[in-house]
PAFIBA-181916 format. One record per residue: x negated, y negated, z negated of N, C-alpha, C in turn; residue in three letters. Coordinates in steps of 0.001 Angstrom, whole numbers, plus 524288, in hexadecimal, padded with zeros to 5 digits. Layout:
REM PAFIBA-181916
R   nxx   nyy   nzz  caxx  cayy  cazz   cxx   cyy   czz type
R     X     Y     Z     X     Y     Z     X     Y     Z  ala
...
This chain:
REM PAFIBA-181916
R   nxx   nyy   nzz  caxx  cayy  cazz   cxx   cyy   czz type
R 74154 ECB28 D78F6 743CF ECDFF D7D30 74047 ECDB0 D8200  unk
R 73FA4 ED210 D849D 73C95 ED259 D8968 74043 ED2BA D8E15  unk
R 73F6A ECF3B D91E5 742CE ECEEA D967C 73F8B ECFD0 D9B61  unk
R 74188 ED313 D9ED4 73F01 ED42B DA3D1 74276 ED226 DA83A  unk
R 7403F ECEE2 DAB95 742CC ECD6B DB077 74039 ED0CE DB498  unk
R 74344 ED451 DB6E4 7413A ED84B DBA67 74350 ED77D DBFE6  unk
R 73FD8 ED60A DC37B 74146 ED558 DC8EE 7408F EDA6A DCBE4  unk
R 7449E EDC0D DCE9F 7448A EE101 DD180 7453C EDFE5 DD750  unk
R 74268 EE2C9 DDA88 74316 EE255 DE027 73E04 EE2FD DE31B  unk
R 73E86 EE3A6 DE828 73A04 EE43E DEB97 7391E EDF0A DEE58  unk
R 734FC EDC53 DECDE 733EF ED70D DEEEC 73293 ED70A DF4B2  unk
R 731A6 EDB91 DF6F3 7303B EDBD4 DFC7B 734FB EDBC8 E001A  unk
R 739B8 EDC3B DFDE6 73E64 EDCB4 E011C 7423C ED83B E004A  unk
R 7406B ED37A E00CC 743DB ECEEC E00A6 74714 ECE95 DFBBC  unk
R 74C3A ECE4C DFC55 74FCF ECD8E DF7F2 74F53 ED1D8 DF3D2  unk
R 74DB4 ED674 DF54E 74D3A EDAE4 DF1B9 74993 ED999 DED2F  unk
R 7460F ED5D5 DEDD2 7425D ED46B DE9B1 7443D ED028 DE607  unk
R 74934 ECE92 DE656 74B19 ECA14 DE354 74A4D ECAAC DDD79  unk
R 74AE2 ECF4F DDB61 74A29 ED008 DD5BE 744B6 ECE81 DD407  unk
R 740D3 ED036 DD6F8 73B61 ECEEB DD5D1 73A6E EC91D DD6AF  unk
R 73C66 EC71B DDB13 73B8A EC192 DDC44 73DF2 EBE0B DD826  unk
R 742B5 EBF35 DD678 7453D EBBEC DD290 74285 EBC5F DCD49  unk
R 740BF EC0FD DCBF2 73DBA EC1B8 DC724 738DE EBE35 DC741  unk
R 7360D EBE59 DCB9A 7316A EBB07 DCC27 732D6 EB53F DCC26  unk
R 7372E EB3EE DCE9E 73908 EAE85 DCECE 739FF EAC6C DC94C  unk
R 73CA0 EAF77 DC613 73DAB EADD4 DC0B0 7389C EAD40 DBDA2  unk
R 7351F EB0E8 DBE49 73020 EB0D6 DBB79 72CE2 EAC07 DBCE4  unk
R 72CD6 EAA9A DC1DC 72997 EA64E DC3C4 72C06 EA0F4 DC2B1  unk
R 73122 EA085 DC33A 733B5 E9B66 DC310 735D0 E99C6 DBDBA  unk
R 73619 E9D51 DB9FD 7387B E9C1A DB4EE 734CF E9D65 DB06F  unk
R 735C5 E9AC5 DABFE 73357 E9C53 DA70F 737AE E9E55 DA385  unk
R 73655 EA226 DA059 73A0E EA4AD D9CDA 737CF EA499 D975C  unk
R 73AAE EA22E D93CB 738D5 EA1AB D8E6A 73D39 EA34D D8AC1  unk
R 73BC5 EA5F0 D86A6 73FA9 EA785 D82C5 73DE8 EA612 D7D48  unk
R 73A18 EA297 D7CFA 7380D EA12E D77DA 73537 EA5AD D7542  unk
R 73329 EA933 D7868 73044 EADA9 D7656 7339D EB247 D74C5  unk
R 738C5 EB1CA D7531 73C39 EB618 D739E 73C4A EBA92 D7785  unk
R 73BE6 EB955 D7C8A 73C75 EBD47 D8096 737C5 EBD1F D8441  unk
R 736EB EC181 D86C5 732D1 EC1FD D8ABB 73574 EC364 D8FE1  unk
R 733C3 EC0E3 D9423 735FC EC209 D9949 73193 EC37B D9D04  unk
R 7329C EC758 DA044 72EC8 EC90A DA429 73190 EC9AF DA968  unk
R 72EDD EC831 DAD8C 730E2 EC891 DB2DF 72DB1 ECCAD DB5C0  unk
R 7305C ED0A2 DB7E4 72D9F ED4FE DBA5D 72FEC ED61A DBFC0  unk
R 72C78 ED6B4 DC387 72DD2 ED879 DC8C9 72E2E EDE65 DC88C  unk
R 73303 EE065 DC873 733CF EE60C DC82E 733C9 EE8AC DCD7C  unk
R 733A7 EE57E DD19D 7336F EE79B DD6E4 7376E EEBD5 DD7D2  unk
R 7359D EF04A DD9BE 73904 EF4C9 DDAC4 7376F EF967 DD755  unk
R 73553 EF844 DD2C0 73330 EFC5D DCF60 7374E EFFA1 DCC90  unk
R 73BF1 EFD86 DCBC5 7405D F0034 DC961 73ED4 F0386 DC4A7  unk
R 73EDC F08C0 DC50F 73DE9 F0C22 DC08B 738B0 F0B18 DBDE4  unk
R 734EB F0936 DC0BE 72FD5 F0808 DBE68 73024 F034F DBABD  unk
R 73479 F006F DBAEB 7352A EFBE5 DB77F 73757 EFD53 DB229  unk
R 73912 F0221 DB175 73B80 F03AE DAC80 737FA F0287 DA7CD  unk
R 732F0 F03F1 DA7D0 72FB1 F02BA DA33D 72F56 EFCDF DA215  unk
R 72FCE EF99E DA60E 72FC7 EF3F7 DA54B 73500 EF223 DA315  unk
R 73944 EF3C0 DA577 73E7F EF207 DA3FA 73FA2 EF31E D9E3C  unk
R 73E26 EF7AD D9C55 73F86 EF93F D96FF 73CA1 EF61B D92D3  unk
R 738D3 EF2F7 D9454 735E2 EEFCD D9098 738B4 EEABC D8F11  unk
R 73D07 EE982 D91B6 73FA2 EE47E D9101 744F0 EE514 D8E5D  unk
R 746AE EE0C8 D8BF2 74BD8 EE097 D8988 75009 EDF20 D8D82  unk
R 74E94 EDBC0 D9138 75220 ED9F9 D9552 74F42 EDA0A D9A84  unk
R 751FA EDBB9 D9E9E 74FD0 EDBB0 DA3E9 7539D ED8B8 DA765  unk
R 7518B ED4E1 DAA2C 7547E ED228 DAE38 75270 ED434 DB361  unk
R 755B0 ED724 DB61C 7541F ED9B1 DBAF2 7563A ED692 DBF95  unk
R 752BD ED511 DC31E 7541A ED21B DC7D1 75354 ED59F DCC82  unk
R 75766 ED621 DCFD6 75711 ED9E9 DD418 75B3C ED8BD DD830  unk
R 75AFA EDB97 DDC6E 75F3C EDBBB DE040 76334 EDFBB DDE54  unk
R 76807 EDF02 DDFCE 76C12 EE2E3 DDEB4 76F38 EE3C5 DE3A4  unk
R 771C8 EE837 DE3CA 7755E EE96E DE810 77ADE EE962 DE5E6  unk
R 77E5A EE6D6 DE8C7 783D6 EE682 DE73C 78710 EE6CA DEC3C  unk
R 78AD8 EEA51 DEC56 78E24 EEAB9 DF101 7911A EE5A9 DF1EE  unk
R 7914B EE401 DF6DC 7942C EDF69 DF894 79245 EDA48 DF635  unk
R 78D7D EDA22 DF43B 78B52 ED553 DF209 78894 ED23D DF64E  unk
R 787EF ECD46 DF559 78551 EC9D2 DF90B 77F9C EC918 DF77D  unk
R 77C39 EC87C DFB4C 776B7 EC763 DFA4E 77658 EC284 DF6EC  unk
R 7731D EC2CE DF2E6 7724E EBE60 DEF70 775BD EBE65 DEAA0  unk
R 779A4 EC1E6 DEA63 77CE3 EC237 DE5AD 779A1 EC463 DE136  unk
R 77A73 EC233 DDC8F 77768 EC39D DD7F2 77AF2 EC653 DD3FE  unk
R 778E0 ECA6A DD199 77BA8 ECD61 DCD9D 77842 ECD7D DC8BE  unk
R 77A8F ECC03 DC453 777BE ECBC8 DBF5C 77AD1 ECF01 DBB6A  unk
R 77843 ED2F7 DB916 77B0F ED691 DB5AF 7774A ED960 DB208  unk
R 77958 EDB11 DAD9B 77657 EDE5E DAA13 77665 EE3EA DAC32  unk
R 77216 EE6AA DAB9A 771C7 EEBFB DAD95 775C3 EEF8E DAAF3  unk
R 77754 EEE3C DA62F 77B57 EF14D DA383 780AD EF0CA DA610  unk
R 78153 EECC4 DA95D 7865B EEBC5 DABEC 7859C EEAC2 DB1C3  unk
R 7831B EEE59 DB480 7823B EEDBA DBA1D 78784 EEDF1 DBCE1  unk
R 788DF EE9DB DBFC8 78DC6 EEA0A DC2BB 78DC1 EEEAF DC67F  unk
R 79233 EF123 DC72D 79282 EF5DA DCA65 79100 EF4D9 DD011  unk
R 79130 EEFF5 DD1CF 78FE3 EEEB7 DD739 789FD EEE5A DD82F  unk
R 786D9 EEE85 DD40D 78134 EEDAD DD47B 77E4F EF2D5 DD538  unk
R 77AC7 EF2D9 DD904 776EC EF711 DD97E 771C7 EF485 DDAF8  unk
R 76DA1 EF773 DDA83 768B0 EF597 DDC8B 7675B EF8A9 DE175  unk
R 76AEA EFBF6 DE337 769F8 EFF45 DE7C8 7692E EFBF2 DECA3  unk
R 765F1 EFDC0 DF012 76529 EFB0D DF504 760A4 EF74A DF504  unk
R 75DFA EF6B3 DF091 75969 EF347 DF07F 754A7 EF65A DF240  unk
R 75056 EF3B0 DF2A7 74B88 EF63E DF45A 74885 EF892 DEFC9  unk
R 74AC7 EF854 DEB10 74818 EFA9A DE692 747A9 F0081 DE75A  unk
R 74331 F02B1 DE5CE 74276 F084D DE66D 745F1 F0B5D DE2AB  unk
R 74620 F09CE DDDD7 749AC F0C10 DD9FD 74CA4 F0775 DD7BB  unk
R 751A9 F07E9 DD758 754E9 F037C DD5DB 75471 F0214 DD014  unk
R 754C1 EFCFE DCEF3 754A6 EFB20 DC994 75967 EFD00 DC68E  unk
R 75DD8 EFD7B DC925 76289 EFF69 DC68D 7617A F04C8 DC42B  unk
R 75F08 F0837 DC728 75DB1 F0D6D DC53B 759C1 F0D18 DC0C3  unk
R 755FC F099F DC14E 751F9 F08F4 DBD44 7546D F0731 DB822  unk
R 757F8 F0379 DB865 75A80 F0194 DB3A0 75DEE F05CB DB12E  unk
R 760BA F08C6 DB466 763E8 F0D1B DB257 7606C F1127 DAFA2  unk
R 75C16 F1272 DB205 75875 F1637 DAFBA 75657 F1438 DAA87  unk
R 754E0 F0F4C DAA4B 752CE F0D08 DA57C 756F7 F0D14 DA136  unk
R 75BCF F0C00 DA29F 76015 F0C2C D9ECB 760E4 F11C5 D9CD8  unk
R 7609B F1599 DA062 7613D F1B19 D9ECB 75D1B F1CAB D9AD2  unk
R 7586F F1A6F D9B4E 75437 F1B9A D97A0 754EC F18A8 D927E  unk
R 758AF F150A D9251 759C2 F1220 D8D8A 7562E F0D7F D8CAD  unk
R 75366 F0BCD D90BE 74F8A F07AE D901F 750DB F0297 D92EE  unk
R 7557A F0225 D9518 756B5 EFD92 D9845 757D8 EF8CF D94DA  unk
R 754E1 EF48A D95A2 7561C EEFB4 D92D5 75AEA EED25 D9544  unk
R 75C70 EE8BD D9348 760BA EE5B1 D9593 75EE7 EE3C9 D9AE8  unk
R 761D9 EE51C D9F10 76063 EE3AF DA464 764B4 EE05F DA6CD  unk
R 7631E EDBED DA8FE 766AE ED898 DABEF 764A1 ED85C DB186  unk
R 7681D ED8FF DB550 766A1 ED925 DBACF 768DD ED462 DBD97  unk
R 76596 ED1E0 DC0B4 7676D ECDD8 DC449 765C7 ECFB2 DC9B4  unk
R 769AC ED0E0 DCCED 768A0 ED2FC DD21E 76B41 ECFC7 DD652  unk
R 76922 ED01A DDAF2 76B0F ECD1E DDF61 76B88 ED0AB DE423  unk
R 76F34 ECF5B DE77E 76FE0 ED23F DEC62 76BEA ED01C DF052  unk
R 7685D ED370 DF245 7645D ED1A7 DF5FA 76647 ED1DB DFBA2  unk
R 76387 ECF18 DFEF5 76497 ECF54 E0496 76027 ED217 E0761  unk
R 75B70 ED047 E0685 756F3 ED240 E096B 7545B ED6A3 E065E  unk
R 7559B EDB6B E07DC 752EA EE002 E05DB 751CB EE346 E0AAB  unk
R 74CEF EE487 E0B71 74BD3 EE776 E1026 746B6 EEA50 E0FE1  unk
R 7451E EEC1D E1459 74047 EEF09 E14BD 73BC0 EEB8E E1653  unk
R 73CF7 EE6CD E1822 738DC EE336 E19C2 73738 EDFDA E151E  unk
R 7321E EDF45 E1487 7301D EDC04 E1054 731BE ED660 E1138  unk
R 733F9 ED403 E0D21 7359F ECE95 E0D74 735A0 ECC40 E0800  unk
R 73354 EC7AB E0765 73368 EC4EF E026E 737AB EC0C5 E0252  unk
R 739FC EBF9A E06CD 73DFF EBB89 E06FF 74315 EBD8D E04B1  unk
R 745CC EBA0E E01F9 74AC2 EBB44 DFF82 74F20 EB8B3 E02A0  unk
R 75394 EBB4A E0303 757F4 EB927 E05FA 75A33 EB45B E032F  unk
R 75CA8 EB0EC E061F 75F08 EAC38 E03E1 76365 EAD9E E000F  unk
R 7666E EB196 E0145 76AA7 EB33A DFDBC 76877 EB513 DF884  unk
R 76431 EB7EA DF8BA 761C4 EB9CF DF3F1 75F7C EB544 DF0DD  unk
R 75CE8 EB19E DF385 75AA9 EAD15 DF0D5 75EE7 EA9F2 DEE0C  unk
R 76372 EA95F DF07B 767C5 EA699 DEDF0 769A7 EA99D DE922  unk
R 76A5E EAEAD DE9B5 76C18 EB1E7 DE556 76820 EB225 DE0F2  unk
R 76329 EB1C2 DE250 75F05 EB1F9 DDE65 75F5E EAD6A DDA94  unk
R 761B6 EA914 DDC40 76287 EA4B0 DD8A9 76625 EA656 DD435  unk
R 76A20 EA970 DD57A 76DAB EAB7C DD177 76ACD EAF6D DCE0D  unk
R 76792 EB2B4 DD06F 76478 EB673 DCD67 76108 EB393 DC97A  unk
R 75E6C EAF73 DCB52 75AF2 EAC5D DC7F8 75DF5 EAA30 DC34C  unk
R 7626A EA7BF DC449 76578 EA576 DC00A 7677E EA9A5 DBC4B  unk
R 76908 EAE27 DBE57 76AD5 EB274 DBB02 7666D EB46F DB788  unk
R 761C8 EB4D9 DB9BD 75D42 EB6A2 DB6B5 75BEC EB2B9 DB268  unk
R 75BEB EADBA DB3BB 75AAF EA9A8 DAFE2 75EB1 EA9CA DAB74  unk
R 763A9 EAA24 DACCB 767C4 EAA51 DA8D1 76726 EAF17 DA547  unk
R 76617 EB394 DA79D 76567 EB853 DA485 760DB EB7B7 DA0AD  unk
R 75C7F EB5AF DA283 757E7 EB513 D9F28 758C0 EB0E1 D9AFF  unk
R 75B94 EACC1 D9C4C 75CF6 EA8D3 D9851 7604E EAB4B D940B  unk
R 763F0 EAEA0 D9597 7674C EB138 D91C6 76449 EB4FA D8E43  unk
R 75FBB EB6B2 D8FFC 75C61 EB9FD D8CB4 75918 EB6BB D88ED  unk
R 75923 EB18B D899D 75650 EAE2C D85EE 75193 EAB6C D8823  unk
R 75100 EAB56 D8D42 74C8D EA89D D8F9D 74E00 EA309 D9107  unk
R 74A50 E9F84 D9026 74AB1 E9A2A D9214 747C9 E9A20 D9740  unk
R 74A5D E984C D9B4F 7483D E98EB DA091 747C7 E939A DA331  unk
R 7432E E92A2 DA56D 74243 E8DC6 DA84A 74008 E8F05 DADA1  unk
R 74209 E8C5D DB196 73FDF E8CED DB6D9 73B3E E8933 DB747  unk
R 736A6 E8B5F DB84F 731E0 E8843 DB876 72F9B E87B3 DBDED  unk
R 73139 E8B14 DC17B 72F64 E8AE3 DC6E4 73412 E8BA0 DCA79  unk
R 7333C E8AA3 DCF79 7377B E8B4D DD33C 73573 E8DFE DD82E  unk
R 732EF E9265 DD778 73110 E9576 DDBE8 735BD E9887 DDE03  unk
R 736C1 E980D DE30E 73B73 E9A74 DE550 73B30 EA067 DE51B  unk
R 73FC5 EA2C3 DE513 7401E EA875 DE50A 73D95 EAAC2 DE9E9  unk
R 73E49 EA83F DEE63 73BDA EAA3B DF329 735E5 EAA00 DF2C7  unk
R 733DC EA5D0 DF083 72E32 EA562 DEFCC 72C39 EA9AD DEC1B  unk
R 72F33 EAABB DE805 72DD4 EAF06 DE471 72DD8 EB434 DE770  unk
R 731EC EB516 DEAA7 73251 EB9F3 DEDAD 72DA0 EBA8B DF160  unk
R 72BFB EB63D DF3B0 72782 EB679 DF73A 7227F EB80F DF489  unk
R 72242 EB740 DEF61 71D73 EB858 DEC7F 71DFF EBCDA DE8A1  unk
R 7227A EBF6A DE86A 72363 EC372 DE473 71F7F EC7F2 DE4C5  unk
R 71D7F EC901 DE967 719D5 ECD61 DE9E2 714CF ECC70 DE6D5  unk
R 713B4 EC77F DE57C 70F0B EC634 DE276 70FD3 EC6D3 DDCA3  unk
R 714C1 EC6F7 DDAED 715F2 EC749 DD55A 715B2 EC1EA DD2DA  unk
R 71804 EC178 DCE55 7182D EBC88 DCB87 716D4 EBD44 DC5E0  unk
């Protein structure tokens, strides 16, 4: 089985880059082993949206990390759901993405090529027009829940996971522009 952990977001706009930052955080701080049964890849999808379709369709499972919009939600709240069962309160509208991932996933499903997709999203605080690598405290707290949800999801797919480093999420965010 091929698994893609796909971080989505614009790393130049603070909290808006959490999907990419958390993807990099998992890649840097953990090891993932399945005894050779499964392959896992971590990809910074940035704001590429529709351009990611050829990548997405190559995998059996996709774990998508991103910001989400939810009416009346609090900053730092985390939502974890299968794309086949998106709660009606969830949208990706209002983010800095040029084309929304929600639209990209719907388009891929219409083409009949969508693999199993699980989304872990968080309500951001700092999204703006000013370049910022710093993440809000509310988002950093919520990201702990995102991390645990991602680890649990990947364990349920058959990965043995060990934390080997402890580089902070903020430190990862400060360096995300360099890639990992």
